N, C-alpha and C positions, 0 to 999 in steps of 0.2 A: 707721823711720829711713831717710833717703834722702840720697845724695850729690847735689850740684848737677849740672846737666846738663853743665857744662864738665868736671867731674871724671869724670863717668860716661863721657863720650865717650872719654877716654883709657883708662879702665878697660876699656871694651868692646873697644877695639882691642887691649889687652894680654891679654885673657882667653884662656885655652886652652880650646877647645871639647871638654872631656873630661868630659861629664856623668857623674854618679855611676852606676856600672855596677850595675844592679839586675836580678837574676833573681828574679821574683816567685814562682817555684816552688822556690827554694832558701832554707832558713832561714839558712844561713851568709851568703848574699848579702844578705839582708834585715838581718841583724845588722851586717854590714860597712858597709852604706849608712847605717843609723841611727847607727852609731858616728861616721862622718865628719860628719854633720850635728850630732850631739851636741857634738862638739868645737868646731865653729864657733859654736854657740849659747853654750856654756859659756865659751869663751875670749873671745868678743867682747862678751857682754852680761850676764854673771852674776858677781857678787861677793857671796857669802852673808854675808861679814863686814859689809857696809855697811848703813846705815840703810834704804835703799830696795831693795838687792839688785840693782838694775839701773842703767844709766847715767842718772842724774837731772840735769837735768829733761827730757831728751828722752823718757824713759819714767818711769812712776810705779809705786808700791809694789804695786798690784794685780797688775801683770804678773809680779812676783816669785812670787806665788802660782800664776800660770799656769805659770811655768817649773818650779816645784817639782813640780806635778802631772805635767808632761811627763816629768820625770826619774824620778818614781815609776813611771810607766808604762814608761819605758825599761828600768828594772831588771826589771819584771814580764815584759816581752816578750822581753828579750834575755838576762837572767841576769847582765848586766855590772854589777858593783857599784862601778865606778870612781867614780861621783859620789854614792854613798849618803851619805858623810860630809858632802858639801856640802849635800845635802837636809836632813840633820839640823841642821846649823849654821844654815841659812837658816830652817828651821822654828822653832827655838828663838829665833832673833833676832826673828821676827815674833810669836811667841806669848807670850813672857815679857817682864817678870815678871807682867803682869796676867792672863795665862792666859785671854784672851778674843778674841784676834786683833784687838785694838784698841790697837796700839802708841801710846804717847803722842805720838810724832813724827808720826803720821798722824791724830791725833784730830780735828783741825778739818776736814780735807778728806775723811776716809773716809766712803764711802757704804755702804749695805746691800749693794750689788753687789760692792764691793771685799772686804768681809768675807765675802760669799757665795762668791766665787771661791776664797778661802783655805779656807773650810770644806768646799767640794767637794773640794779637794785633800786635806784631812785625811780625808774620807770615802773617797776613792780609796785612800789609804794604809792605811786600816782594812781595806777589802775586799781589798786586794792582800796583806795581812799584811806590809807594809813593816816592816823591823826597827826596833824601838824600843829605845833604850838604857836601862840601869838608871837612870841619872840622870834621863832624861826621864820614866820611870814614877814615880820618887820625888817629883819636883816637881809632878806632876799635869799633865804636858804630853803625855799620850798622845793619839793621834790621835782615838780615838772620843770620849773625854770632852771634848775641845775642840770637836768637831763638835756634841756635845750642848749644850755651853755656848752656842755661837752660836745653836742652835735656841731655847734658852730666852730669850736676849736678844732675838732678832728676833721671837719670838712676843709678847713684851711690847710691841713697837713696832707690832704690827698695829693699823691705824687704822680703826676703824669710824665715826669722826666724819665722814669724807669718803669719798665713792664707795662707801659700804657695806662698806668693808674694804680690805685690801691694805697693802703696805709702801710708804712713800715712798722715793724714790731716795736722798735724803740723810738722814743721822742728825741732823746739826746744823741746827737751824731757821734759822740765819743764812745758810745757803747757798741759792742760787736753786733748785737742784734739789729742795728740800724741797717745792715745789709740784707735783711730778711723780711719778707712780707708774709706774715703768718696768718693762718686761717682764723685763729680766734680773734685777733685784732679786727680783721675785716669782717668776720662773721658777727661780732658784737656790734660793729658800726652798722652793718646791714640790719640786724635785728632791732637796734635802737631806732633807726630811721623808720622801719616798717611799723613799729609799735607807736612811734610818735604820729605817723600818718593815720593809723587806725584811731588813735585817741583824739587827735586834734582835728582831723579832716583836712589838714594842710597838704596840698599836693607837692610842695617843695620837698617835704620829707619822703614822700613816695618816689619822687624822681631820684633822690639820693639812694634810696633803697634799691630801686631798679638798676641804677648805674653800678652800684657795688656788686649786686648779684650777677649781673651780666659780665662784669669784669672777672669775677671768680669762675664763672662758667667758661669764658673765652680763654683764660689762661690755663685752663684745665686743673686749676687747684681743686675745683669740683669737676671730676671727670665725666665723660659722656655716660659712663655706667654708674655715676654717683658714688664713685670711690672718692672720698674727701681726704685729700692730702693734708699734712700738717702745715704746709706753706711752701714758698718758693723763694729763690735767691735772686737778688738784683745782679746785673742790670736788666736781664730780659725775662726772668721768671720761667726759664725752660728747665732749670734744675730744681727738683722737688725734694722735700723731706716727705717720704711716703708713709710715715707712721700715721695710724688712725686712732683717734681719741674720741671718747663719747661726747665730750662737751663741744667739739667741733661740729659733729652731726647735730647735736641738740640746738646750737645757736642758729644754724642754717634752717633747721626745721621750724623753730619759732618764728624766724623772719618770713619764711614763705607762707606760714599760716596767717601771720598778721596781714600780709599782702593779699591773701585770699579773702580775708574778712574785709579789708579796706575796699577791694574791688567788687564786693558783693558776689563773691563766688566765681570769679573769672576762671575759665577753663585752663588757662596756662598755669596759674598758680595752684590750681587743684592738681594738675599733673606733677608739678614740682613737689607738693606735699606728698603725694602718693609714692613718688620715686625715692625721696629722701627717707620717708618712713620705712619703706620696704628695705632699703639699704641698711638702715639702722637695725631693724629686726635681724636681718641676715648676718650682720657683722658682729653685733654685741650681745645678742640673746643666745645663751647656751642652748644647744639643740637638745641636750639630755634633760635639763632641769628648768629651762626657761629663765634662768637667772641672768641679770645683766653682768657682763664681765668687762673689765678694763683689759683688753686683749694684749696690749703692748707690754704690760708689766705684772699683771695679777698672778698668773700661773708661775712665772719665773721669780716671784717675790722680789722684784726690782723696782717697784713703784717708789718714787721719791715722796717728799712730804706734801707736794702739791697734788699729785695725781689721784690719790684716793677720794678727793672731793669731786672729781670730774663727773662721775655718773650721777652725783646729786644734782648737778645742773642739767644733765640730760633728762632726769626725772622731772625736774621743775618745768622744763620747756616742753616735754611731752604732755604734761598736764595742761599747760597753757594752750597747746595746740588743740587738745580735746575740747577746750572751751570756746576758742575763737573759730575753729573749723569743726563744728559739732558732728559732722558726718564721720569724723575719725574716732569718736568716743568709743564705739563698739570694738575698734581694733586696739585702742590704747589702754583703756581702763582695765580690762581683764589682765593684761600683762603687768600693769602697775600693782594690781591687787595681789597677784601671785608673787611678785617680787617683795611686796611689803611683808607677806607671810614668811618668805625665805629669809629676808633680812632680820626680822624680829627673832627668828629662831637662832640666829648667831649671837644674840645679845646676852651672853652668859659670862662675859669676861670681867677681869679685874682692872682697876679697883672698883669695888661696889657691887659686882655681880651682875650688872646690866650693860656692861660695855659691849658695843657691837663691832663685828669684824668687817673686813673688806670682801671676803669670799662668801657670797650668798649661795653658791652652788655646791656647798659641801655638807649640807644637812644641818641638823640641830646641834651645832658645835661652834665654838669661838675659834678663829684661826690664829689668835695670838697677836693680832694687829690692833694696837690702841693708838688712836690719833684723831686729830681734828677732822680730817677728811672722812674717815670711817664713820664718825658720829654724825657729821653733817649729811652724808649720803643716806644713812639709815633714817635720820630724822625726816629728810625730804620724802623718801619713798613711803614712809608710814603716814605722814600728814597729808600727802597728796592723793590718798584714796578716799579722804573724807567726803568729797563731792559725790561719791558713788552711793552714799547712804544719808546725806543731809544736804540741805540747800545752802551751801557755804562756798567760799572761795571764788566769788564772782570777780570778773574783771570789768571795770566800767570805762566809760569814755566821757569826753568833755560835754557831750550833749545828752548823756544818760548817766547821771549820778556823780560824775567826776567834779572835784571842787578845787584842785590844786591850781594856783595862779600860773597863767601862761605868760612867757616873756620871750618871744621868738628871737629877739635880737640880743639876748643875754650873752655876755662874754666874760663874766667874772671881773675881778678887780685887776687881774694880771700884775699883782704886786708881789715882789720878791721880799718877803719878810723873813729875816733870819733869826732874830731873837723874839720868839713868838709866845713865850710864857704869859706875859701880860696881855698880849693881843687876844689870847683865847678867852680871857675872863668874861668879856661881854657876850660870848657865844654859849656860855654854859647855862644850863637850865636852872632857874631859881626853884628851890624847895623840891628837888627831885631826890629819889632814893635809888641807889644802885642795888639791883636785885641779884645777889649772888648768895646762894644758900649758906655757904660757909667760906667766906673770903679768905680767912686765915688758912683753913684747911686746903682750899683750892690752891692758894699760893704755895703752900708747902709741897703739894703734889707736883705742881709745875716746876718748882725749883729742883726737886729730886729728878724729874724727867730730864730737865736740861742738863743736870750734872751727869746723868747716865749717858745721854746721847751726844753731848758736846755740840759743836757747831754744825747746823744743817746746811745743805747745799742750796744756793739760790736757784730759783726757777730758771731753767736753761732753755736755750733756743730749741733743742730737739727734745725738750721735756725729759 
């Protein structure tokens, strides 16, 4: 989300150059900085009550899954449960009543990648042991069983008829993206299966993870030099979209790291980690400043409303890699710490004086970019350095602290419910409080932004 240049010029003149004060050696400072960005993200861009969860149509439903994952990690890294009820409400709004992360309101436009982002959020909640309510458990909306549901549904969509395998981008054959097998859909499916294998110990998930990864390697979607393309076109996947995005590298990295952990440090998966990690550093980390850059759109100021969030997912999955493949910690954490400092230095923008920018490589100044993705990415990089100074942010497994109910055969209700207002009532939490610091004020800000910006573009095949 971006203001017009005329509005930005006034905002830039009015801003107070008081970047978020971040001492990367202090857990209290990290928590305080993350709390400030969390408030900006929640108050400006998140309404878990709503159909989309985010200001629509500037942003779309898949980003609500991104926000939920960010706040699951916020709780795990800081111990602050301020937003936990929001997460639960947003989760139930997205998952129920069909129990498959395919809400009827999204059913035409939802892609495998949209469902995948939500399922990775539920996997993260499972591994973090994010609190589940009794009502959530009773209705079959636990985090692990919903992740397993998505795995079962997406495994059914595996398409051997074209390209020798892989998931198509779109679920609905009427959408143009149905003719494209994109990296993020398949990368999320790979990551989900690898993490399910690590968490549950179930070899079926490991087999799916290996099948998916070997398919991406054999098609050259992941090149021999670990150049990770954005995807390939059916029927034979010999024509690629060669754009490189941070979240594609991130999801592959998390998947190979989970497989390394599942296989007790197998040499093959270690080689894959090392290769993907080095390719990530070489591709997206600015040689002059060390800042993570979204190279396809950042310098040219052409990022759409989805793309500023991408490096937040890369950060999230680099942190995960450092935990489940601990030998990588010494390579990863110093780079995350440096980027947290760089990102915090950009947080001088309006409204409020703490808004963070997209360009972490330009020094202590705001770049004028105000949006959901900018805030999400800044929040992720700041909170994910907490494990460097405190014993927080652990990922658990079913035999080591994990408690979410397993249901390997889960398929959801597969019910097409069109008038769902009354159907949602049983899935709402009793006696919860929505935590938004100033709902009226946030709503006014959102309305103003939407009026200024007009209708945003939908997530496109070539991003």
